[in-house]
Structures are given as C-alpha cells and as structure tokens.
mmCIF file of the C-alpha atoms, coordinates in Angstrom:
data_MODEL
# 
_entry.id   MODEL 
# 
loop_
_atom_site.group_PDB 
_atom_site.id 
_atom_site.type_symbol 
_atom_site.label_atom_id 
_atom_site.label_alt_id 
_atom_site.label_comp_id 
_atom_site.label_asym_id 
_atom_site.label_entity_id 
_atom_site.label_seq_id 
_atom_site.pdbx_PDB_ins_code 
_atom_site.Cartn_x 
_atom_site.Cartn_y 
_atom_site.Cartn_z 
_atom_site.occupancy 
_atom_site.B_iso_or_equiv 
_atom_site.pdbx_formal_charge 
_atom_site.auth_seq_id 
_atom_site.auth_comp_id 
_atom_site.auth_asym_id 
_atom_site.auth_atom_id 
_atom_site.pdbx_PDB_model_num 
ATOM 1  C CA . MET A 1 1  ? -0.032  -0.052 0.081  1.00 0.00 ? 1  MET A CA 1 
ATOM 2  C CA . LYS A 1 2  ? 1.298   3.290  -0.924 1.00 0.00 ? 2  LYS A CA 1 
ATOM 3  C CA . VAL A 1 3  ? 0.840   6.310  1.670  1.00 0.00 ? 3  VAL A CA 1 
ATOM 4  C CA . PRO A 1 4  ? -0.686  9.239  -0.101 1.00 0.00 ? 4  PRO A CA 1 
ATOM 5  C CA . ASP A 1 5  ? 0.924   12.644 -0.401 1.00 0.00 ? 5  ASP A CA 1 
ATOM 6  C CA . LEU A 1 6  ? 0.487   14.243 3.330  1.00 0.00 ? 6  LEU A CA 1 
ATOM 7  C CA . THR A 1 7  ? -0.361  17.879 3.816  1.00 0.00 ? 7  THR A CA 1 
ATOM 8  C CA . LYS A 1 8  ? 1.126   19.900 6.592  1.00 0.00 ? 8  LYS A CA 1 
ATOM 9  C CA . VAL A 1 9  ? -1.303  21.058 8.966  1.00 0.00 ? 9  VAL A CA 1 
ATOM 10 C CA . GLU A 1 10 ? -1.325  23.676 11.704 1.00 0.00 ? 10 GLU A CA 1 
ATOM 11 C CA . SER A 1 11 ? -1.826  21.681 14.790 1.00 0.00 ? 11 SER A CA 1 
ATOM 12 C CA . SER A 1 12 ? -0.311  21.226 18.189 1.00 0.00 ? 12 SER A CA 1 
ATOM 13 C CA . ARG A 1 13 ? -0.929  17.665 17.769 1.00 0.00 ? 13 ARG A CA 1 
ATOM 14 C CA . PHE A 1 14 ? -0.343  16.674 14.039 1.00 0.00 ? 14 PHE A CA 1 
ATOM 15 C CA . GLN A 1 15 ? 2.233   17.315 11.567 1.00 0.00 ? 15 GLN A CA 1 
ATOM 16 C CA . SER A 1 16 ? 0.295   16.238 8.369  1.00 0.00 ? 16 SER A CA 1 
ATOM 17 C CA . MET A 1 17 ? -2.735  14.457 7.049  1.00 0.00 ? 17 MET A CA 1 
ATOM 18 C CA . GLY A 1 18 ? -3.398  12.723 4.017  1.00 0.00 ? 18 GLY A CA 1 
ATOM 19 C CA . HIS A 1 19 ? -6.501  10.638 2.367  1.00 0.00 ? 19 HIS A CA 1 
ATOM 20 C CA . SER A 1 20 ? -6.558  7.827  -0.015 1.00 0.00 ? 20 SER A CA 1 
ATOM 21 C CA . SER A 1 21 ? -8.977  5.001  -0.890 1.00 0.00 ? 21 SER A CA 1 
ATOM 22 C CA . HIS A 1 22 ? -7.321  3.180  2.246  1.00 0.00 ? 22 HIS A CA 1 
ATOM 23 C CA . GLY A 1 23 ? -8.591  6.017  4.608  1.00 0.00 ? 23 GLY A CA 1 
ATOM 24 C CA . LEU A 1 24 ? -7.057  8.817  6.450  1.00 0.00 ? 24 LEU A CA 1 
ATOM 25 C CA . PHE A 1 25 ? -3.432  9.094  7.420  1.00 0.00 ? 25 PHE A CA 1 
ATOM 26 C CA . VAL A 1 26 ? -2.047  11.224 10.149 1.00 0.00 ? 26 VAL A CA 1 
ATOM 27 C CA . ARG A 1 27 ? 1.457   11.973 11.116 1.00 0.00 ? 27 ARG A CA 1 
ATOM 28 C CA . PHE A 1 28 ? 1.680   13.094 14.758 1.00 0.00 ? 28 PHE A CA 1 
ATOM 29 C CA . ASN A 1 29 ? 4.231   15.299 15.884 1.00 0.00 ? 29 ASN A CA 1 
ATOM 30 C CA . GLY A 1 30 ? 6.239   12.643 17.435 1.00 0.00 ? 30 GLY A CA 1 
ATOM 31 C CA . GLY A 1 31 ? 6.821   11.284 13.898 1.00 0.00 ? 31 GLY A CA 1 
ATOM 32 C CA . ALA A 1 32 ? 4.637   8.243  13.992 1.00 0.00 ? 32 ALA A CA 1 
ATOM 33 C CA . LEU A 1 33 ? 2.246   7.699  11.051 1.00 0.00 ? 33 LEU A CA 1 
ATOM 34 C CA . TYR A 1 34 ? -1.045  6.155  11.668 1.00 0.00 ? 34 TYR A CA 1 
ATOM 35 C CA . GLN A 1 35 ? -3.881  4.922  9.279  1.00 0.00 ? 35 GLN A CA 1 
ATOM 36 C CA . TYR A 1 36 ? -7.429  5.178  10.119 1.00 0.00 ? 36 TYR A CA 1 
ATOM 37 C CA . HIS A 1 37 ? -9.379  2.553  8.052  1.00 0.00 ? 37 HIS A CA 1 
ATOM 38 C CA . ASP A 1 38 ? -12.417 3.384  5.957  1.00 0.00 ? 38 ASP A CA 1 
ATOM 39 C CA . VAL A 1 39 ? -12.571 7.063  6.717  1.00 0.00 ? 39 VAL A CA 1 
ATOM 40 C CA . PRO A 1 40 ? -14.635 8.823  4.155  1.00 0.00 ? 40 PRO A CA 1 
ATOM 41 C CA . GLU A 1 41 ? -13.286 11.616 2.085  1.00 0.00 ? 41 GLU A CA 1 
ATOM 42 C CA . VAL A 1 42 ? -15.930 14.048 3.456  1.00 0.00 ? 42 VAL A CA 1 
ATOM 43 C CA . VAL A 1 43 ? -14.906 13.457 6.883  1.00 0.00 ? 43 VAL A CA 1 
ATOM 44 C CA . PHE A 1 44 ? -11.238 14.052 5.992  1.00 0.00 ? 44 PHE A CA 1 
ATOM 45 C CA . ASP A 1 45 ? -12.406 17.243 4.293  1.00 0.00 ? 45 ASP A CA 1 
ATOM 46 C CA . ARG A 1 46 ? -13.775 18.446 7.451  1.00 0.00 ? 46 ARG A CA 1 
ATOM 47 C CA . GLY A 1 47 ? -10.722 17.794 9.310  1.00 0.00 ? 47 GLY A CA 1 
ATOM 48 C CA . VAL A 1 48 ? -8.720  19.855 6.777  1.00 0.00 ? 48 VAL A CA 1 
ATOM 49 C CA . LYS A 1 49 ? -11.103 22.706 7.053  1.00 0.00 ? 49 LYS A CA 1 
ATOM 50 C CA . ALA A 1 50 ? -11.267 22.507 10.976 1.00 0.00 ? 50 ALA A CA 1 
ATOM 51 C CA . GLU A 1 51 ? -10.208 25.416 12.913 1.00 0.00 ? 51 GLU A CA 1 
ATOM 52 C CA . SER A 1 52 ? -9.134  22.862 15.846 1.00 0.00 ? 52 SER A CA 1 
ATOM 53 C CA . LYS A 1 53 ? -7.695  19.775 14.136 1.00 0.00 ? 53 LYS A CA 1 
ATOM 54 C CA . GLY A 1 54 ? -7.356  18.122 17.622 1.00 0.00 ? 54 GLY A CA 1 
ATOM 55 C CA . LYS A 1 55 ? -11.164 18.627 18.371 1.00 0.00 ? 55 LYS A CA 1 
ATOM 56 C CA . TRP A 1 56 ? -12.247 17.329 15.082 1.00 0.00 ? 56 TRP A CA 1 
ATOM 57 C CA . PHE A 1 57 ? -9.895  14.118 15.775 1.00 0.00 ? 57 PHE A CA 1 
ATOM 58 C CA . GLN A 1 58 ? -11.323 13.671 19.255 1.00 0.00 ? 58 GLN A CA 1 
ATOM 59 C CA . THR A 1 59 ? -14.999 13.874 17.886 1.00 0.00 ? 59 THR A CA 1 
ATOM 60 C CA . GLU A 1 60 ? -14.906 12.434 14.671 1.00 0.00 ? 60 GLU A CA 1 
ATOM 61 C CA . ILE A 1 61 ? -11.939 9.928  14.388 1.00 0.00 ? 61 ILE A CA 1 
ATOM 62 C CA . LYS A 1 62 ? -10.815 8.575  17.530 1.00 0.00 ? 62 LYS A CA 1 
ATOM 63 C CA . GLY A 1 63 ? -12.913 5.513  18.774 1.00 0.00 ? 63 GLY A CA 1 
ATOM 64 C CA . HIS A 1 64 ? -14.873 5.661  15.390 1.00 0.00 ? 64 HIS A CA 1 
ATOM 65 C CA . TYR A 1 65 ? -12.207 3.817  13.187 1.00 0.00 ? 65 TYR A CA 1 
ATOM 66 C CA . LYS A 1 66 ? -9.999  1.050  13.346 1.00 0.00 ? 66 LYS A CA 1 
ATOM 67 C CA . HIS A 1 67 ? -6.354  2.277  13.003 1.00 0.00 ? 67 HIS A CA 1 
ATOM 68 C CA . SER A 1 68 ? -2.913  0.919  12.587 1.00 0.00 ? 68 SER A CA 1 
ATOM 69 C CA . LEU A 1 69 ? 0.724   2.279  12.975 1.00 0.00 ? 69 LEU A CA 1 
ATOM 70 C CA . VAL A 1 70 ? 1.997   2.386  9.596  1.00 0.00 ? 70 VAL A CA 1 
ATOM 71 C CA . ASP A 1 71 ? 5.517   0.761  9.150  1.00 0.00 ? 71 ASP A CA 1 
ATOM 72 C CA . GLU A 1 72 ? 7.583   2.768  7.016  1.00 0.00 ? 72 GLU A CA 1 
# 
C-alpha cells in the first residue's frame, strides 16, 4: 500500500494528514504515522477545514475507526 501525499497542517498535535481509498493518514508530532481505515473523504475534508484539528480528531475519528501504525 502506498501512503498518499500528506499535507502539512497547523496543529499542536499533528504534523500532516492525507487521504486515499485506504482511509485517513495522520502523522503525529512525534513522527508516528497512523492509518485510520475506511474514513470517508468527506470526513477528511472536514478535518482539513477544521479550526481545531485536535477537536475534530477527538469527535470524529478517535474511537470511531480502526487504526494501525504504518511501518515505513
């Protein structure tokens, strides 16, 4: 699986995010890259536009989608 291009975001928690047919990809400030499976593109778009990426992540992603650490 190819990791999509990640877009740098302004966040105290995340470095960058991206989306593909495989779901949402989030690189945390510590450097770890996680895949959140089956996240619809519309949910990703809300995250990109969200004033607070952390709040969006807490309410729309965490606990709602299976995730895995991406082994780069």
